[in-house]
C-alpha positions as CSV (number, residue, x, y, z in Angstrom):
1,X,25.9,126.8,106.8
2,X,27.9,127.3,103.6
3,X,28.8,130.9,102.6
4,X,26.8,130.8,99.4
5,X,23.7,129.6,101.4
6,X,24.3,132.4,104.0
7,X,24.3,135.0,101.2
8,X,21.0,133.6,99.9
9,X,19.6,133.7,103.4
10,X,20.6,137.4,103.8
11,X,18.9,138.2,100.5
12,X,15.8,136.3,101.4
13,X,15.5,138.1,104.8
14,X,16.1,141.5,103.1
15,X,13.4,141.0,100.5
16,X,10.8,139.5,102.8
17,X,11.0,142.4,105.3
18,X,11.4,145.0,102.5
19,X,8.4,143.7,100.5
20,X,6.1,142.5,103.2
21,X,7.1,144.3,106.4
22,X,6.9,145.5,109.0
23,X,6.7,141.9,110.2
24,X,6.9,140.2,113.6
25,X,9.5,137.5,114.2
26,X,6.7,134.9,114.1
27,X,5.5,136.1,110.8
28,X,9.0,136.0,109.4
29,X,9.4,132.5,110.7
30,X,6.2,131.3,109.0
31,X,7.5,132.6,105.7
32,X,10.9,131.1,106.4
33,X,9.5,127.6,107.1
34,X,7.3,127.8,104.0
35,X,10.4,128.4,101.8
36,X,11.8,124.9,102.0
37,X,14.6,125.5,99.6
38,X,16.4,127.4,102.3
39,X,14.8,126.3,105.6
40,X,14.2,122.6,104.8
41,X,11.0,123.1,106.7
42,X,12.9,124.0,110.0
43,X,12.2,127.1,112.1
44,X,14.8,129.9,112.4
45,X,15.8,130.3,116.0
46,X,15.8,133.9,117.4
47,X,19.5,133.9,118.1
48,X,20.2,133.0,114.4
49,X,17.8,135.8,113.3
50,X,19.7,138.3,115.6
51,X,23.0,137.2,114.1
52,X,21.7,137.6,110.5
53,X,20.5,141.1,111.4
54,X,23.9,142.0,112.8
55,X,25.8,140.6,109.8
56,X,23.6,142.4,107.3
57,X,24.3,145.7,109.0
58,X,28.0,145.1,109.8
59,X,29.0,143.6,106.5
60,X,26.5,145.1,104.0
61,X,25.2,148.2,105.7
62,X,21.5,147.0,105.6
63,X,19.9,147.8,109.0
64,X,16.8,146.0,110.2
65,X,15.1,147.8,113.1
66,X,12.2,146.9,115.4
67,X,9.3,149.2,116.1
68,X,7.3,149.5,119.4
69,X,4.9,146.7,118.2
70,X,7.9,144.3,117.8
71,X,7.7,144.4,114.1
72,X,10.8,144.4,111.9
73,X,11.5,146.8,109.0
74,X,14.3,148.0,106.8
75,X,15.5,151.2,108.4
76,X,17.7,152.4,105.5
77,X,15.5,151.8,102.6
78,X,17.1,151.5,99.2
79,X,15.6,152.1,95.8
80,X,13.7,149.2,94.2
81,X,15.6,146.4,92.4
82,X,14.7,143.2,90.7
83,X,14.2,140.2,92.9
84,X,17.7,138.7,92.7
85,X,20.1,138.2,95.5
86,X,23.0,139.4,93.4
87,X,21.5,142.8,92.8
88,X,20.6,143.2,96.5
89,X,24.2,142.5,97.6
90,X,25.6,144.8,94.9
91,X,23.3,147.6,96.1
92,X,24.2,147.0,99.7
93,X,28.0,147.0,99.0
94,X,27.6,150.2,97.0
95,X,25.8,151.8,100.0
96,X,28.7,150.6,102.1
97,X,31.2,152.2,99.7
98,X,29.3,155.5,99.9
99,X,29.5,155.4,103.7
100,X,33.3,155.2,103.3
101,X,33.6,152.4,105.8
102,X,37.0,150.8,106.2
103,X,36.1,147.6,104.4
104,X,34.2,149.5,101.8
105,X,37.4,151.1,100.6
106,X,38.7,147.6,99.8
107,X,36.0,146.4,97.4
108,X,36.2,147.7,93.8
109,X,33.0,146.9,92.0
110,X,32.0,146.8,88.3
111,X,28.3,146.6,87.2
112,X,27.7,142.8,87.3
113,X,27.9,140.8,90.5
114,X,28.8,137.1,90.2
115,X,28.2,134.5,92.9
116,X,31.1,132.7,94.4
117,X,31.1,130.3,97.3
118,X,34.0,132.0,99.1
119,X,32.7,135.6,98.8
120,X,31.2,135.9,102.2
121,X,34.1,134.2,103.9
122,X,36.6,136.5,102.2
123,X,34.6,139.5,103.3
124,X,34.6,138.3,106.8
125,X,38.4,137.7,106.8
126,X,38.9,141.2,105.3
127,X,36.7,142.8,107.9
128,X,38.6,141.0,110.7
129,X,42.1,141.5,109.1
130,X,43.0,137.8,109.4
131,X,45.1,135.8,106.9
132,X,43.7,133.0,104.8
133,X,45.1,129.8,103.4
134,X,44.2,129.1,99.7
135,X,44.2,126.0,97.5
136,X,44.3,127.3,94.0
137,X,43.9,125.5,90.7
138,X,45.7,127.6,88.1
139,X,45.4,124.9,85.4
140,X,43.9,121.5,85.2
141,X,47.3,120.0,86.1
142,X,48.6,122.5,88.6
143,X,47.3,122.7,92.2
144,X,49.1,125.2,94.4
145,X,48.8,125.8,98.1
146,X,49.2,129.4,99.2
147,X,49.5,129.8,102.9
148,X,49.2,133.0,105.0
149,X,47.8,135.3,102.3
150,X,46.6,138.7,103.5
151,X,43.2,139.4,101.8
152,X,43.5,143.0,100.8
153,X,41.0,143.7,98.0
154,X,38.2,142.2,96.0
155,X,37.9,143.3,92.4
156,X,35.7,142.4,89.5
157,X,37.2,142.6,86.0
158,X,34.9,141.8,83.0
159,X,33.3,138.5,84.0
160,X,35.8,137.5,86.6
161,X,36.2,138.2,90.3
162,X,39.6,138.5,91.9
163,X,40.9,138.4,95.5
164,X,44.0,140.6,95.7
165,X,46.3,139.0,98.3
166,X,49.4,140.4,99.8
167,X,52.1,137.8,99.9
168,X,54.9,137.2,102.4
169,X,57.4,139.2,100.4
170,X,55.1,142.2,100.3
171,X,54.0,141.7,96.7
172,X,50.4,141.5,95.6
173,X,48.9,138.6,93.6
174,X,45.4,138.3,92.1
175,X,43.5,135.1,92.7
176,X,40.6,134.4,90.3
177,X,37.7,133.3,92.6
178,X,36.5,130.7,90.2
179,X,39.9,129.0,90.5
180,X,40.0,128.8,94.3
181,X,39.3,125.2,95.4
182,X,39.4,125.9,99.1
183,X,39.9,129.0,101.3
184,X,40.4,128.7,105.0
185,X,40.2,131.4,107.6
186,X,43.2,131.5,110.1
187,X,43.5,133.1,113.5
188,X,46.6,135.1,112.4
189,X,46.0,138.9,112.3
190,X,47.7,141.3,110.0
191,X,47.9,145.1,109.9
192,X,46.1,146.5,106.8
193,X,48.0,149.4,105.2
194,X,46.1,151.5,102.8
195,X,47.6,153.3,99.8
196,X,48.6,150.4,97.6
197,X,47.7,150.7,93.9
198,X,45.6,147.9,92.3
199,X,46.7,146.8,88.8
200,X,44.3,147.3,85.9
201,X,42.1,144.4,84.7
202,X,44.4,143.4,81.8
203,X,47.5,143.3,84.0
204,X,45.6,141.2,86.6
205,X,44.6,138.6,84.0
206,X,48.2,138.3,82.8
207,X,49.7,137.8,86.3
208,X,46.9,136.0,88.0
209,X,48.3,133.2,90.2
210,X,50.0,130.7,87.9
């Protein structure tokens, strides 16, 4: 499943349980099958549901618990938001920031959350402290392959999202997410070291990977 589709699935699951719960797994599955845009009419298997529950809590801080009647509910209820997946993820990440989790310290948010196909994969690599390989289109003519980039921070500046990567020489380079053509997770671990300063938005635009 593509990262963007996974994000929509997380959002769907959150809102279904939040707005209609508590719900049994069978009730959730009936609603899932009915929403053919995501499910394509296929049932969600219980192992997949369990994985989504775990990811929602581990990555976004949204915990789905089960009561004694085997009905699922949102255990850490958040205030009401509009029915858009972007606002839900924004709220979940803000909650993660408030909990001061390790990965939460490495996401710098501004008010508007913009979808990007690599966002979930980048978060996963940041959480696991593994390097990434990036194919980057700085201009229509120039395609650059960046290998073994340490994904340190994600930051939004005005209408653009940036991955702040630590390079082999120890320098930091911002990659505009809308210019990343491909991003691949590696098995190479790196040691995250806190305390680095992140450049302001204007500086980032000027030095964004060229």
